[in-house]
N, C-alpha and C positions, 0 to 999 in steps of 0.2 A: 355469596361473597360480593356480588355486584351491588346488592342493596346496602351492605355494610359500607362499601366504598362511597356509594352515593350519599348515604346519611352523613358520613364523615365529611365529605365535600360540602354538603349543605351547612354543616355546623361551622366550618371554617370560612366558607364563601357563601353566605346565605343569599337566596334569590331576592332580587329587588324588582319592584314594579317598574316597567319601562316608562310609565306615564308620570306617576307621582313620586317614584323612587322610594316608596315605603318598603320595608323588609317584609317578605312573605314567608309564612311557615310552610315547611314541606307538607305537601298534601298527596297522599297515595292515589287520590282520584284524579290528579292532574296527569292524565295519560292521553296520548293521541288517539287511543282506541275509542275514546268517547266521541271523537269526531267522525268515526266510521259509520255515520248514519246521515241520511239526507235531512233529518229533523234537527240537525245541529243548529246551535245558536252562536252569536258572537262570543258568549261566555265559554261555550265548549271549545270553540276554535282557538281562543286566546287565553285560556285560563292558566297556562304555564308562564305567561308573560305579564299579566296584569293582576293587581290585587282585586279583592271582591268589590270594593267601592268603584274602582275604575272600570270594571267589567260592566257595571250598571250604567256607565256614562257612554251609552251607544244609542244612536237614533237610526233605526232602519229606514231605508228609502222605500216606503210602502204606501199603498193607497190611503187617501185619495191622491192620484197623480195623473199626469198627462200620459196617455197611452202611447204617445209617439216619442217624446224626448225624455220622459221620466221625471219632469219637474214635479216636486212634491208640494201639494197644496196645504193650506191651513186645515186643521182638524175639523172645523165646522163645515167644510165642503165634503159632503158624504159620498159623492160619486166621482169616478174617474171621468175626465173630459179633456178635450184638447185645450192647451194653453193658448194665450193670445199670440205668442211668437209662432207657434205651429200652424195657426189659422192664417196668419198674414204671410209668413215665409216658411213653408214646410221644408224640413231638412231632407237631405238626399238619402239618409238612412231610414230604414223602416221602423225601428224601435230602438230605444236606448234604456238600459236599466243599470242600477248601481246597488251595491249591497247596503251602504249606509250613507249618512250625511257626513261631510268632511269637517267634523268638529270633534273636540274632546279627545278621548283615548284613541279613536280610530285615526284621527289626524296625526297624533304623535307616533302611532305605530307605522303609518305610511311614511312619515318623514324619516324615522329611524331606518326603515327598510330602504328608502330611496337615496337618502343623503348621508347616512351614517354607516353604510356598508353592512347592515345586519340582514344579509340576504337569506339567512336561515328562516326569516319571517315569511318568505315566499310560500312555503308549504301551508302553514295555517291560514294565510290570506287566500291561497288558492282554494282551500276548503270553503272559505266564506263565499268565494265567487261561485263555487260549484253549487252551493245552496241557492244562490240567486239565479244561476243558469237553469237549475231545475224548475224554479218558479216561472221562468220565461217560456219554457217549452214543455211543461207538464201537460200530458194528454194531447200533445200536438206533435207526435213523433215525425209526421211528414214535414214539419217545418224546421226540424233540427238542422243547424248549419253543416255544410260540407267541410268547411275549413275555418280554423281559427287563425287570424292574422294579427300579430302584435303591432301596435303603432310603432314605427321605427324611430330611432334617434339618428341624428346626423353623425357621421363618422368621428368628427372632432369631439362632440359631446360624449359619444360612446367611449372614445379613448380616454377622456378625462374621468368619466364616472366608472368605467370598467365593466359595466353590464347594462343591459336594457331591462328595466324592471317589468315592462309589459311582456317581454319574451319569457322571463322567468315565471310570471303569473300564468301565462298561456300554457307553458310546459307543464306546470303543476296541475292545472285544471284538466288537461288531457290525460295525464298520468293517473290522477285520482279517479277520473271517470272510468279509465280502463280497469282500475283495481276494483271497481264496484259495478259489475255487469248487472247486478240485481236492480239497479236504478232504471233499467230498461232502455237506455240510450245506446245508439250505435257507437262504435269506436270513433273518437274524435281525433283529428290530426291538426298539428300546428305547422304552418308554413311561414317562416320569417322572410322568405326571399321574394315574395310577390310584390311587396311595397318597398320602395327605397326613398329615404329622405334625401333629396338631391340638392337642397339649398339650405344653408345654415340660416336660421332665423334668430332674432333676439328672443329672450325668454318671454313667455306669455304672461308671467306673473306681473300684476300691476296694470295691465292693459285692459281697456274696456272692450265690450263685445265687438264693436266696429273695428277697432285697432287690431284685435286678435285676428279677425277675419282677413284684414289686409296683410297682416304680418305673415300669416300662414299660407296665403294664396300661392299656388304653383310650387309649393315646397316639397311635394311628393310626386313620384311617378311610378307607374306599374311596370315592373321589369319583366314579368312573364304573363302577358295577356291571355295566353292559352290556359294558364292555371286558374284564372279568374272567370273565364268565359262560362256563362250559364250556371255559375256557382252561387250558392247561398253562403255568404261570408259573415263571420262574427269578428268584429274588431275588438281587441282587448287593450285596455289602457288602465292606468292607476286612478286618475281623478278626472271627472267631467266638470268643467267650470262653466264655460258658455257653450261648449260643443263645437267651437270653431275648428279645432284640429281634427276631430273624428268626422265632422261633416265634410271637410276637405278631402280626407281619405276616402270617404264613401263616394264623393263626387267622381273622383278619378277611377275608382273601382267600377262604378256603374258605367262610366264612359268607356272603360275597357271591356265591358260586356258582362259584368257580374249581374246575376238575376236579382239579387237582394243583398242588402248589407244591414246587419244589426250591430249594436254596440253594447258591450258589457264592461263596466268599470268597478273598481273597489268602492269608490265614493263619488259623491257629487257635491259641489259647493252649494 
């Protein structure tokens, strides 16, 4: 009966691609069970929301890259190596990774999730982050973070938006990891109360690296130093642009006694 109702609904209200708005034919293989494997791809995670053409419009943030900040190099550079910025002014975080480049279909999906209140996208995006998380810590069980900390929003912006996208992503990442003990990782936990955004800042969009760093300086504080002390913390956010925000978060977490801070985002500019 459910399949009949679903088919009827598709006939009247056919699915449309979130990126190009093309109509999509019902596909019995478009099932979240496809994503219940660590070998998932962007296509598997997002196949219910994007057409076949847009599923191909995805650039993974993969090697060759900077092993510290995750900057992706041109394809002709065959080996990972530190970028110029990390040589001159190393970040406070230990390593940063992203699932993909902030372009094309991934950019549209993130904007829909973040600005158009399509919070149901948090789960498939969380799956995409889980895949990247696995790549960060595969065969390095001793380095798996103790706590996931979402980058906080100021209370005014949180009230206006209605949700913190980083918190939703972190929650889904921990839930999905818990559902798949076969991945071999310990149970992860998210704590949104360690960091507080204590100062409202102007939006970072449109600012260059130096202005972003100045804008975000002293905008956060650690509310529970005892929770951060001696811990390996993984910061979660949606987009890494210049890294100014996550580096400021890492700085005050290290200052509060954290042993190590890593960064995981959905995309990087």
